[in-house]
Steps between C-alpha positions, in 0.01 A plus 500: 500500500593461132313169490183657646525805270542284191187305594301820553618646162427170335136501596436870477249714682200356317564164660537637851241373745357245255525129473493292184147407397599159361321307776378144475231327701589475867788749486535784742773710339590483136635168390376144511354478848515632856586200720798275426429135454510285816829335395672833431699682763380856547744766393595813692156646426268215394218720377750625239643162405751472221246409234230730635720795598485824300820665405639690797414865511583780733234611749279768355347817635191451286183430697296195407225705348723655234525183293266265688488148364184306573569191708302204620468677833318794335202274442517262798610718789204743467277194490638379834475856637130506414450168681682626807285814510181297456582267790622779727190713444277199562686410817605159361843389613623358172852460638393309809298236316554272206478789254852646496569788263852540354699795633851603606586548868788735580695359797796644682635609833431846637701768311605252232377735227156350426323833488766652278470209257123545480526875451762450229265264316217755521723797434339705781545572867186369672597263781542594868856562606681508830772341713261252664258246352293675232306218334269383776219356289532299176479742206361337183637716223336459159708662227311546173671631187284766331651615170509871428230463237264353761592746772454807284189412298311744716625842593435441870643146511810495726817339370574336835254432779428271792185358656447323833254213527372636831424831327354386166444757231736756658797577276834604653727688263725637777730219607580683821126470578529126427778474758289685755201276436713186544621633835148605604345166405781316681435706814127436472562128499784455753550836671793735471748332735674244275232228521462252213198326344424241233217709351592614149511843345432480127634769267479514122741727313441566130783662311669491158831469687434163669487141387188300581550286809361439849725523805433450872722708723524313831632636833877475535640232724592648836625347824468760775144620583443877522195708590182292526658203331463170691800319632460234228495754216765308306294181514182683395666666199663173392167318523333781302763477226480119491120515467554675165807332356408141596242489218621354173330786316719765664834612352755627753704816448773448759680830569846483656758778547819441301717594801361206706569128497263346243515164675348659811233701316173512689304517174675196346471309828123542495472423129701181538250384764224488239695495171788265566610475136469872432254451214285803580745731676656806331799643685551877514840633617480860623751756627772399258638853506580503873695175517850510646768620260653210312191278538207434272191278472587348164490146641154569642364626167667218309296257713806333647449535877133406566373373163145588400322368194393854409831658591581846639472861393727772641366851559624828645241694697495851636680553826346681795671824397346474151156457654555792738612722210194398297704342228259370234470140389604600149824649631551192717461276194751707310742469788435125514572468128825696541602271783456181301648660188824592667540213750729244340383211725141505367580528128425133423168515687398848391184368330404359833543814704290806556144587586387475139635145470326414826171640376510309173610183673232509766222590255589225260548236768169590660323479162644155430417391855140611466467332161623174655253517792200638315344169382496362854367835624215482251407152619502610863284799415239276342505254790480773764220672310300175492557445872388857572186450288410183694562674832285794394224269386506317834457831681202601287384843397399622843165636613289673233416865562129488422248331734355289218841359417565429866168317536571296187845406631361385834228297331755342265729401785214353706383297201852380424559399862173305525564329165853403609364363828252281315770373263736427791233290676405320177865436408485708184809716563703577189829457690470140616718424801693175466687515833220520761124476537316828492148644482219248463743208518584595859128511586452152352797382705342638818165334432626157391847440643454683827128484588376177344805292582525655844136424578533146368789444738278599792301219675395588856352150549849352489595705804209352697601206717261217584492637852379837363228323302395289798483812715284676241269198471449474874459875549234518227302217661487670836337276755376261235666198360665526159332334204690303241518784240531826689374782272540803722871458581564446128335829405668686783845372408457552123392863554811561709711364214319712240547818706874448483483555124355850542831683563683350197203590281499861619878515469469395133292812424747727675796349313333559166415853609865563583608363162263737321640793703847386401403507132360852549824629647707339222283655229518844655876474519537361150283762331585866466253580777790538741577832334181629668529408870149614590342307216701188583407522868135569419479204261665275757257614772198459271618152397549408865144615580365302202679184611380550854145526368550165328670336797212566741230310301754229421569445871127513573433243228776273627362522853158412361643201317650368823176572685311307236715196573432544869127563457410154377692175531378317195543137582316412178781634283578238235868496593434465873587154637175461690426322827468143377819517291686666787381226734620222275839668460517544880412134560779393268739730685393358839556152376847594383579649838383192685738297283221307335573382154132498407483869572773562250325283249176684565684829435633376171171355392328822594732704284445262212123500545472875527739567212777632724296724728795582721709594197223737388476643850846633590371626833378154593822325402705759692270464800551123506875539490500752780266280708744207470786719614303622800408140595861396491587787725224392738620140508846615588365663814322189643763455759417836651245525788140513373274795568262277701780429748531873553123557550427226752672233707419179691595447857375223725221421260381857496508734198640844577392771251717797432417849376542554127795719397445859383570404139336181386595312187262278306514141604682248286277296265434177680287334230509463124189716483676794667794460270266487199348832610840672497612351168166570325508864619855543366405351163197728471705805597770435241248435223288808557798733558644397165171591333483846663863566425452417136202735479696789655811446284267537200270787610745728685724565194182566299386760754844664499505514121150644482521771765870593468676396179226525242377829645816664359371465144143576602536818696854634568499758221157625595602525865814697412304744284236553767764554766755713317350655187376826650560841339619653827771236562621416148754782489650411840528135404740594216737694723844358423781424733763777481767244408293376207448849364871573537585176320269592213656843466848343498392231255348758265820708514709193433284386210493849349876529533562159345252576219676831430834323511380237253372774270837680530691186412269454203638826355855362509520380140414843357755672723772256409406521133543875514839471666608229258397709200726781607790259553453360151 
């Protein structure tokens, strides 16, 4: 007691409640700095380290406002409070995203003294009380120091007042009314039967008797559900607490009763889960006055049991009898000061005990913490603001109110869509795709790689056997004998081959039509037209009708092109092999089949004389090869019974004729002349089919391009305007999807909040300069 008294007399009353102003950069309490170096072992109370610790003083009854010293927190904490209010009013969850605002979360088990600690810091009774769980929703408590000069500059200005964010502009000067509003707002959110919720209640208290700081009072940890609480109430509360304290920006005020085992503290157990090294946890030891006789919490406060980088502060709160007897906070502080003044165990840590020491410690630590995180917070604000601006730009401004503006918007979108379609087909897109073909390149692929190559691979004459050709020759002659160069069977067979090209040609037009429809869908999805479902659907329907109008004449033209090939078999075509040339090629082939060397020589000499006719006539060369294969197959079947043996028989010198079968096959060529007829017909078929195929592979893509592809640039925009640009439908076309409108509202709110936050942060230098000037 003599030691404490001498220290009090030594500093005198003028020094009570004040801290030395000889601060250096980065310090929290007078001295060199706040945090010890990494290689230094923290002392009993690290935030008052040996070189940074003020001379020990006895706890004072003087309220902070009497001799308030401006701190770093005076400039930074209100800044963070403004940001929190901005995001809460805009409905932006700043804590749930990347943008995390610094704050202090008060954590402790039920009835650990959390509420008493908060009320002691405020100096007023304003929190709900009771034997059961009282804090059922997170209470964000913004304490703002308002000096007497500021609070009394107007006759009607209250010295102390509170304001709820959910009731903006309404000032509460009666703290009992603040308690009632907290209870009422809690019941409005979760009912009156002990339910809990994560939805915050935000309360700002301005007073000359508080230090500037922001605290979050979280529900106390409980294990047994009561009332409407779910069976997993303990798990829910723990998850709620962890959702706050897991963020690096959150300081943890871990409240533990002094008469409990610190190693088993619920608050410290949770803090260790997210802050293993104790770098952002401040320990608060309560109920020191009701510990068992002969025991004390000195080891706790000296940071010897569960070490924390920021150490511990011991406090003595009001007991339940004090609360029932309406004992004031001022009287409780006086009693607390008496307790620490006369308790011999806490003499060496007296500067680290009491509500006033807790207030100064928390305010200074929070200020330093905010200053450390503020640069990163500024960068995140800028990045999030830019993201919000891009999102808002992608959603557009919405539908104009006036009809003229609506008509102009529809016309602009139709023009933009048609222009984008034309660019996509022409390959003029600004964003060039390097991973896959798109737009006009896909159409070119359909025309050349699918249609042309597919048609060139088709040769119906190769599928015709010599037996088929002989049958056709004999059927075309009827009852007459067949001449050497049968013209009618040639025309009949070549027309059958040309008809087989009709389906691939028509399919080509439909494939290109489908590709254009694909481009239309991609453009509608890529542009902002999707924000207007009716406009998007109407544009897609109008485009589909336009493409259908182009597909019909394209298919008609293609059918006409095929019909033109069927209408006249032009045997005078310069590339056609002709009868005489075909006959000479056939004679050479017959000679080869008979095994005559002169025939082979004749074939070679013919090719030389004609300049390689067969090489210039792929159909003829292919026909000769196929004819040889068929002959070999025929020779292999000589051992089989001949057809003549099946049609008649000889018996006793008499010929017995038999009825012909239901299905008759053409007779085998018995002479070189008959074989020449078959080979010549095959050569003529191959030659002329190649000519017709070449004409169609050239003209069909041209028809498709003219009627389908090029019509996009010629008439799509005009068609869209004629179909959709009507005064009576323009307004309905711009009806937005409800989700889009909701997204725009949310994006506007987010952008406005982030803009306001950026403007608020921009005022930081002037606020800090004002606080620094007072300190100097």
